[in-house]
One Martini backbone bead per residue (centre of mass of N, CA, C, O) as a GRO file, in nm:
protein
  165
    1MET     BB    1  -5.415  -1.877   6.047
    2THR     BB    2  -5.683  -1.778   6.201
    3ILE     BB    3  -5.845  -1.593   6.411
    4SER     BB    4  -6.023  -1.606   6.683
    5PRO     BB    5  -6.291  -1.484   6.839
    6ASP     BB    6  -6.173  -1.492   7.127
    7GLU     BB    7  -5.917  -1.322   7.054
    8LEU     BB    8  -6.063  -1.080   6.961
    9ASN     BB    9  -6.224  -1.016   7.219
   10LYS     BB   10  -5.972  -1.002   7.413
   11ASN     BB   11  -5.813  -0.780   7.192
   12ALA     BB   12  -5.987  -0.540   7.084
   13PRO     BB   13  -5.847  -0.270   7.166
   14ARG     BB   14  -5.577  -0.326   7.028
   15ILE     BB   15  -5.674  -0.383   6.744
   16GLU     BB   16  -5.814  -0.108   6.700
   17ARG     BB   17  -5.558   0.066   6.747
   18ASP     BB   18  -5.379  -0.060   6.524
   19SER     BB   19  -5.572  -0.013   6.288
   20ARG     BB   20  -5.588   0.290   6.308
   21LYS     BB   21  -5.288   0.348   6.262
   22PHE     BB   22  -5.269   0.218   5.985
   23PHE     BB   23  -5.489   0.390   5.838
   24ASP     BB   24  -5.365   0.669   5.893
   25ARG     BB   25  -5.120   0.598   5.709
   26ILE     BB   26  -5.248   0.479   5.425
   27LEU     BB   27  -5.448   0.721   5.345
   28LYS     BB   28  -5.216   0.867   5.179
   29PHE     BB   29  -5.279   0.703   4.965
   30ASN     BB   30  -5.440   0.566   4.709
   31LYS     BB   31  -5.775   0.516   4.747
   32LYS     BB   32  -5.859   0.360   4.497
   33ALA     BB   33  -5.646   0.136   4.522
   34LEU     BB   34  -5.735   0.046   4.803
   35ASP     BB   35  -6.021  -0.041   4.726
   36GLN     BB   36  -5.933  -0.263   4.529
   37GLU     BB   37  -5.764  -0.421   4.730
   38LEU     BB   38  -5.987  -0.479   4.939
   39THR     BB   39  -6.181  -0.631   4.743
   40GLY     BB   40  -5.977  -0.855   4.679
   41LEU     BB   41  -5.943  -0.950   4.973
   42HIS     BB   42  -6.229  -1.023   5.029
   43ASP     BB   43  -6.243  -1.255   4.827
   44GLN     BB   44  -5.996  -1.417   4.926
   45VAL     BB   45  -6.078  -1.461   5.225
   46PHE     BB   46  -6.381  -1.574   5.177
   47GLU     BB   47  -6.274  -1.847   5.050
   48LYS     BB   48  -6.166  -1.946   5.357
   49ILE     BB   49  -6.412  -1.829   5.521
   50ASP     BB   50  -6.658  -1.946   5.759
   51CYS     BB   51  -6.915  -1.796   5.906
   52LEU     BB   52  -7.057  -2.052   6.046
   53ALA     BB   53  -6.794  -2.094   6.236
   54CYS     BB   54  -6.861  -1.813   6.396
   55ALA     BB   55  -7.068  -1.550   6.444
   56ASN     BB   56  -6.956  -1.296   6.605
   57CYS     BB   57  -7.140  -1.073   6.511
   58CYS     BB   58  -7.408  -1.202   6.627
   59LYS     BB   59  -7.278  -1.231   6.934
   60THR     BB   60  -7.153  -0.901   6.973
   61ILE     BB   61  -7.334  -0.728   6.773
   62SER     BB   62  -7.537  -0.453   6.647
   63PRO     BB   63  -7.764  -0.398   6.426
   64VAL     BB   64  -7.924  -0.187   6.217
   65PHE     BB   65  -8.270  -0.101   6.195
   66LYS     BB   66  -8.462  -0.014   5.951
   67ASP     BB   67  -8.770   0.035   5.829
   68ARG     BB   68  -8.737  -0.169   5.594
   69ASP     BB   69  -8.647  -0.405   5.774
   70ILE     BB   70  -8.903  -0.416   5.952
   71SER     BB   71  -9.097  -0.468   5.718
   72ARG     BB   72  -8.973  -0.730   5.620
   73LEU     BB   73  -9.020  -0.884   5.884
   74ALA     BB   74  -9.325  -0.841   5.908
   75ASP     BB   75  -9.394  -1.000   5.650
   76HIS     BB   76  -9.259  -1.263   5.736
   77PHE     BB   77  -9.439  -1.281   6.024
   78GLY     BB   78  -9.727  -1.135   6.003
   79MET     BB   79  -9.675  -0.837   6.104
   80ARG     BB   80  -9.644  -0.555   6.257
   81PRO     BB   81  -9.393  -0.342   6.296
   82GLY     BB   82  -9.448  -0.282   6.603
   83MET     BB   83  -9.427  -0.581   6.686
   84VAL     BB   84  -9.129  -0.621   6.612
   85VAL     BB   85  -9.021  -0.410   6.802
   86ASP     BB   86  -9.138  -0.519   7.064
   87LYS     BB   87  -9.007  -0.809   7.045
   88TYR     BB   88  -8.682  -0.738   6.923
   89LEU     BB   89  -8.652  -0.426   6.982
   90LEU     BB   90  -8.452  -0.115   7.032
   91LEU     BB   91  -8.383   0.208   7.136
   92ASP     BB   92  -8.111   0.374   7.124
   93SER     BB   93  -7.905   0.652   7.193
   94ASP     BB   94  -7.907   0.714   6.862
   95GLY     BB   95  -8.204   0.618   6.745
   96ASP     BB   96  -8.169   0.308   6.701
   97TYR     BB   97  -8.247   0.001   6.587
   98VAL     BB   98  -8.201  -0.285   6.801
   99PRO     BB   99  -8.144  -0.549   6.954
  100LYS     BB  100  -8.228  -0.667   7.267
  101THR     BB  101  -8.022  -0.898   7.202
  102ILE     BB  102  -7.719  -1.074   7.299
  103PRO     BB  103  -7.752  -1.239   7.087
  104CYS     BB  104  -7.915  -1.264   6.823
  105PRO     BB  105  -8.251  -1.363   6.788
  106PHE     BB  106  -8.179  -1.498   6.483
  107LEU     BB  107  -7.983  -1.697   6.595
  108GLY     BB  108  -7.916  -2.021   6.510
  109GLU     BB  109  -7.848  -2.307   6.430
  110GLY     BB  110  -7.521  -2.324   6.318
  111ASN     BB  111  -7.518  -2.003   6.277
  112ARG     BB  112  -7.794  -1.944   6.163
  113CYS     BB  113  -8.017  -1.743   5.999
  114SER     BB  114  -8.368  -1.723   6.046
  115VAL     BB  115  -8.372  -1.435   5.840
  116TYR     BB  116  -8.187  -1.418   5.589
  117ASP     BB  117  -8.384  -1.306   5.354
  118HIS     BB  118  -8.474  -1.061   5.585
  119ARG     BB  119  -8.240  -0.910   5.660
  120PRO     BB  120  -8.057  -0.657   5.729
  121GLN     BB  121  -7.853  -0.447   5.558
  122ALA     BB  122  -7.617  -0.466   5.761
  123CYS     BB  123  -7.584  -0.776   5.720
  124ARG     BB  124  -7.552  -0.789   5.415
  125ASN     BB  125  -7.276  -0.592   5.424
  126TYR     BB  126  -7.120  -0.755   5.598
  127PRO     BB  127  -6.809  -0.587   5.669
  128HIS     BB  128  -6.777  -0.352   5.437
  129THR     BB  129  -6.522  -0.439   5.234
  130ASP     BB  130  -6.725  -0.416   4.944
  131THR     BB  131  -6.934  -0.141   4.972
  132LEU     BB  132  -6.719   0.074   5.067
  133PRO     BB  133  -6.525   0.317   5.080
  134LEU     BB  134  -6.256   0.348   5.266
  135SER     BB  135  -6.299   0.653   5.352
  136LYS     BB  136  -6.599   0.564   5.470
  137SER     BB  137  -6.498   0.266   5.637
  138THR     BB  138  -6.261   0.276   5.845
  139SER     BB  139  -6.420   0.257   6.116
  140LEU     BB  140  -6.551  -0.013   6.054
  141ILE     BB  141  -6.292  -0.177   6.008
  142VAL     BB  142  -6.169  -0.132   6.279
  143LYS     BB  143  -6.395  -0.264   6.440
  144ASN     BB  144  -6.411  -0.536   6.267
  145SER     BB  145  -6.115  -0.638   6.338
  146ALA     BB  146  -6.243  -0.717   6.643
  147VAL     BB  147  -6.468  -0.941   6.518
  148CYS     BB  148  -6.355  -1.028   6.232
  149PRO     BB  149  -6.143  -1.249   6.093
  150ALA     BB  150  -6.143  -1.142   5.800
  151VAL     BB  151  -6.065  -0.847   5.865
  152TYR     BB  152  -5.814  -0.906   6.014
  153GLU     BB  153  -5.672  -1.041   5.771
  154MET     BB  154  -5.681  -0.797   5.579
  155VAL     BB  155  -5.514  -0.611   5.754
  156LYS     BB  156  -5.259  -0.790   5.778
  157ILE     BB  157  -5.200  -0.792   5.473
  158MET     BB  158  -5.170  -0.486   5.442
  159GLU     BB  159  -4.954  -0.440   5.649
  160ALA     BB  160  -4.737  -0.613   5.498
  161ARG     BB  161  -4.745  -0.444   5.233
  162TYR     BB  162  -4.693  -0.149   5.404
  163ALA     BB  163  -4.435  -0.173   5.592
  164THR     BB  164  -4.223  -0.014   5.380
  165LYS     BB  165  -4.393   0.260   5.288
   0.00000   0.00000   0.00000
C-alpha cells in the first residue's frame, strides 16, 4: 500500500529529514549504479501508481515556468506572453515565475491538467527520478519524497535494499 498524499503532507518535515540522511549515506556507493537503479524503480513504481488519483504535486508545490514555457502557453491561449504572466504567474523571491495560486490554476476536474500538452518543462519532468543523475537531483528527490507517493515508495524500496550495506 502506498502512502497517501495527506500522510505525506502531515509528515513532510520528518520524511524529508529521513530521506536526506539516507541519501547522504548511500551516495558513497557507485553513483552510476544508483542512477540505473533509480530509473528502474521509477518505471516499476509508476506502473502501479496513478498520478490522476493523487495530483499532490499540483495541489501543494509550484513549478517554475521558464520563458519557453510561458511562450508555449501564450501560443496555446492566443495571448501575448506578458498576458499569461499577468493572469497566471508571479515572480517569486528567487526571480522565478511560479503560479499565483496553489493548487495550480491549470489543475482541472479529475486531477487532469487543463494545459497538459503545453505544460511547463518542470511538470513534464516531475518527479525527476528518471531525468537527472542522482548526484544532481538528490535535493529534488528528498523534497519530492514528501510530496509524491511514487518518490516516497522509491526511497523506501532503496532504503530496504541498502539497510544492511
